[in-house]
MIGU-158424 format. One line per 4 residues: for each residue x, y negated, z of C-alpha. Coordinates in Angstrom, 1 decimal, padded with zeros to 4 digits. Layout:
X,Y,Z ~ ... $
***
This chain:
-006.9,-002.3,-017.0 ~ -007.1,-003.3,-013.3 ~ -010.2,-004.8,-011.7 ~ -009.8,-005.9,-008.4 $
-013.7,-007.2,-007.8 ~ -014.9,-003.7,-009.1 ~ -012.8,-001.5,-006.9 ~ -013.9,-004.2,-003.7 $
-016.9,-004.1,-004.5 ~ -017.0,000.2,-004.5 ~ -014.8,000.4,-001.1 ~ -017.3,-002.2,000.4 $
-020.0,000.2,-000.7 ~ -018.0,003.1,000.6 ~ -017.3,001.2,003.8 ~ -021.0,000.3,004.2 $
-022.4,003.9,004.4 ~ -019.1,005.2,006.3 ~ -020.3,002.8,009.3 ~ -024.0,003.6,008.2 $
-023.0,007.3,009.1 ~ -020.6,006.7,011.8 ~ -018.1,008.4,009.5 ~ -015.2,005.7,009.0 $
-012.4,007.2,010.4 ~ -012.9,010.2,008.9 ~ -013.3,008.7,005.4 ~ -010.3,006.3,006.3 $
-008.1,009.6,006.6 ~ -009.7,010.6,003.4 ~ -008.4,007.4,001.4 ~ -005.1,007.7,003.2 $
-004.6,011.4,002.0 ~ -006.5,010.5,-001.9 ~ -003.5,007.3,-001.2 ~ -000.6,009.2,-000.8 $
-002.1,012.5,-003.6 ~ -002.2,009.1,-006.1 ~ 001.7,007.8,-004.9 ~ 003.2,010.7,-005.4 $
001.5,012.3,-008.4 ~ 001.8,010.2,-011.3 ~ 000.6,013.0,-013.5 ~ -002.6,012.9,-011.8 $
-002.5,008.7,-012.0 ~ -002.1,009.0,-015.6 ~ -004.8,011.8,-016.3 ~ -007.5,009.5,-013.8 $
-006.1,006.4,-016.7 ~ -006.5,008.8,-019.8 ~ -009.3,008.1,-022.1 ~ -009.0,011.6,-023.9 $
-009.8,013.9,-020.8 ~ -013.6,014.1,-020.5 ~ -015.5,013.1,-017.2 ~ -016.4,016.7,-016.8 $
-012.7,017.6,-016.7 ~ -011.7,014.9,-014.0 ~ -014.6,015.7,-012.1 ~ -013.6,019.4,-011.8 $
-009.8,018.6,-011.2 ~ -010.9,016.3,-008.4 ~ -013.3,019.1,-006.9 ~ -010.0,021.5,-007.0 $
-008.1,018.6,-005.2 ~ -010.2,017.6,-002.3 ~ -013.1,019.9,-002.5 ~ -013.8,021.1,001.2 $
-011.2,019.4,002.2 ~ -012.3,015.8,002.8 ~ -015.7,014.3,004.3 ~ -018.9,015.3,002.4 $
-019.3,011.2,001.8 ~ -016.1,010.9,000.4 ~ -016.5,013.9,-001.8 ~ -019.8,012.3,-003.0 $
-018.7,009.2,-003.3 ~ -015.6,010.6,-006.2 ~ -018.5,012.2,-007.7 ~ -020.7,008.9,-007.8 $
-017.2,007.4,-009.4 ~ -016.9,009.9,-011.8 ~ -020.8,010.2,-012.9 ~ -020.5,006.0,-013.5 $
-017.3,006.5,-015.9 ~ -015.4,004.5,-012.9 ~ -012.3,007.5,-012.2 ~ -010.3,005.1,-013.7 $
-010.7,002.5,-010.8 ~ -010.3,005.1,-008.0 ~ -006.8,004.8,-007.2 ~ -007.8,000.9,-007.0 $
-010.7,001.3,-005.0 ~ -008.7,003.5,-002.2 ~ -006.1,001.1,-002.1 ~ -009.5,-001.4,-001.4 $
-010.9,000.8,000.9 ~ -007.8,001.0,002.8 ~ -006.9,-003.0,002.9 ~ -010.9,-003.7,004.2 $
-010.2,-001.1,007.1 ~ -006.9,-002.7,008.0 ~ -008.7,-006.1,008.1 ~ -011.6,-004.9,009.7 $
-009.7,-003.2,012.5 ~ -006.9,-006.2,012.9 ~ -004.0,-004.1,011.3 ~ -001.1,-006.2,010.3 $
000.9,-004.3,008.0 ~ 004.5,-004.9,008.2 ~ 006.9,-004.0,005.8 ~ 010.5,-003.5,007.0 $
013.2,-002.7,004.3 ~ 017.2,-001.6,006.0 ~ 019.7,-000.5,003.9 ~ 020.3,002.0,006.5 $
018.1,004.1,008.7 ~ 017.5,002.7,012.1 ~ 017.8,004.2,014.8 ~ 014.6,004.3,017.7 $
016.1,001.6,019.7 ~ 016.1,-000.8,016.8 ~ 013.1,000.2,015.6 ~ 011.5,-000.3,019.3 $
013.5,-003.7,019.1 ~ 012.1,-005.1,015.6 ~ 008.2,-003.9,016.5 ~ 008.5,-005.3,020.0 $
009.5,-009.0,018.3 ~ 007.0,-008.4,015.5 ~ 004.1,-007.9,017.9 ~ 005.2,-011.1,020.2 $
004.8,-012.7,016.9 ~ 001.3,-011.0,016.1 ~ -000.5,-011.3,019.3 ~ -003.9,-009.5,019.2 $
-003.0,-007.1,015.9 ~ -002.3,-003.5,015.7 ~ 000.9,-002.9,013.4 ~ 001.4,-000.9,011.1 $
005.7,-000.3,010.8 ~ 006.5,000.7,007.1 ~ 009.8,001.5,007.0 ~ 012.1,001.7,003.8 $
015.2,002.5,002.8 ~ 017.1,000.5,000.2 ~ 020.9,000.9,-000.4 ~ 020.6,-002.1,-002.6 $
020.3,-004.4,000.7 ~ 024.2,-003.6,001.4 ~ 023.0,-004.6,005.2 ~ 020.7,-006.7,006.7 $
016.7,-006.0,006.4 ~ 014.0,-007.8,004.6 ~ 010.5,-008.4,006.4 ~ 007.5,-008.7,005.1 $
004.4,-009.4,006.7 ~ 000.7,-011.9,005.2 ~ 002.3,-012.8,001.9 ~ 005.7,-013.9,004.3 $
009.1,-012.7,003.4 ~ 012.0,-013.2,005.6 ~ 015.1,-011.5,003.7 ~ 018.4,-011.5,006.3 $
020.0,-009.0,003.6 ~ 023.6,-009.1,002.8 ~ 022.4,-008.8,-000.7 ~ 020.9,-012.3,-000.5 $
023.6,-013.8,000.9 ~ 025.7,-012.9,-001.4 ~ 023.3,-014.1,-004.4 ~ 023.0,-017.5,-002.2 $
027.1,-017.7,-002.4 ~ 027.1,-016.4,-006.1 ~ 024.7,-019.4,-007.2 ~ 026.7,-022.1,-005.2 $
029.6,-021.3,-007.1 ~ 028.0,-021.1,-010.0 ~ 026.9,-024.8,-009.3 ~ 030.4,-025.3,-008.6 $
029.7,-028.3,-006.0 ~ 032.8,-028.2,-004.5 ~ 034.2,-029.9,-007.7 ~ 033.2,-033.1,-009.1 $
032.4,-032.8,-012.4 ~ 035.5,-034.3,-014.6 ~ 035.3,-036.1,-017.8 $
***
């Protein structure tokens, strides 16, 4: 059960507190760490979403994971979320906070998916081309490898997808052959 409005409101509140306490950067780093923890550990996410595990148990697990390792504001925020019985939404709140941070700091996330790892010259060339298109924005280039692409790349930015992969080309060719546009309909 996702609730983006609730996640956004809690993330906005955390951002406001971070700005007030002049701790935006440390809390952002804490949220990045939390996101990595959630992304890397599906059992933790399942525990957070479990109605069987009590809130106190979840709170103690979070304390053992982040206790003393994060900013005090982050730790108190996680405790507040657990006290309000909203820990189910914590992964979503973390993602929303990161998104709000990126918007406020004009950071544009660009996802580049390739079939094979890229060398540094190719990465630099692609990054330079992206920066020409997105003038005045900081680029957060995330590179993924997906062998299903066969070759080429897929670039995602600002809800725009540019697919220059061999796999997409092959699908287009297959579609053309299935439509059989080169043979007139015989009856």
